[in-house]
C-alpha angles and dihedrals in degrees: 000000000000115000115216106222091203093055090045091051092049090050092052092049092050090049092052092047092050091049092050091046094054093045092050092046093059107020095056087073098031118103097181115042090192085076092065138066131186112221146155092195108080141134124202091212093052090041092057099032089246092303122129116274136202106241122191117183142151090223133358129223131200098297135140114254123187114251114260093030122142115237124197114188140166115276097253096045118124110223119196114252094240090058092049089054096046100037141043106250126193131173134219135182091218108060108146103156136055117212146130116223123201133176096280106000143042143203114219114197129206091214141007114321108265135132112296095013113153113250143168115232112208144163094185106141096221092054092047091052092048092050092045091054092047091049093051092052094046094045092050089052095049136089133212116279115248116199119222108228140175120256088242090064099052094096090065094052105057111163094014126116111237144164122237134177126208150128121278108241097174141003127205143159127213131169092349093306119115119218138188132181114229123207127189131200092266096057097257118142134204134174120234118203126193135174088211124065114271114224098205123118124217109275096024123124115240142183115222129192114190150123118277116238136163118265114242090217120057127335098293116118119239128217116210100212126230093171135010121184134168117245113232123226094014134136119235121239117231129198 
């Protein structure tokens, strides 16, 4: 294998810059450097003694996170289903830092939290307080994560709040409840129910956020809508 010296040089420069960035991020408020350690070998479970952590990250890789942890991620981040089930996940459009906060220590990352990411481990009180304050502000400004799923997967998500997209195949109203039938590109159907009127014409493409329930009639799942909005510049699906 031929090693490109230019690429190697660029990689070394990036590595140095990342190291300096992380050190400056933490050490500028650290009074005792013995309370910190720069590492790429870390484990959130070992870091917290198996206890839940508060994890803030722009994006998340395939890492182990203690059950019951609170995750705060950027709005477009994909979070693995097992993490959504085991942890409380919220999203924000203003994530600027990457860190994991435990009871008496923290990991501050130079990039998104993924395996091998460079981080500073610290239990310096001033850093912990700063991160705790930042976490509180970001968490208060966040909203629950809603996973976008296919209509075919609704049966496995009873009781969960999800987002689905599809074409309106029918619209009806009965007993003050408004219904629409939703069709996806694979031929799967679901019923959407809403106490409020649904402004979506037959054939239009819509985005629905709602809680998955079991239809009282037939085997088709029902989605009790929290929000229904028409998708602009979309092509309807026909059956």
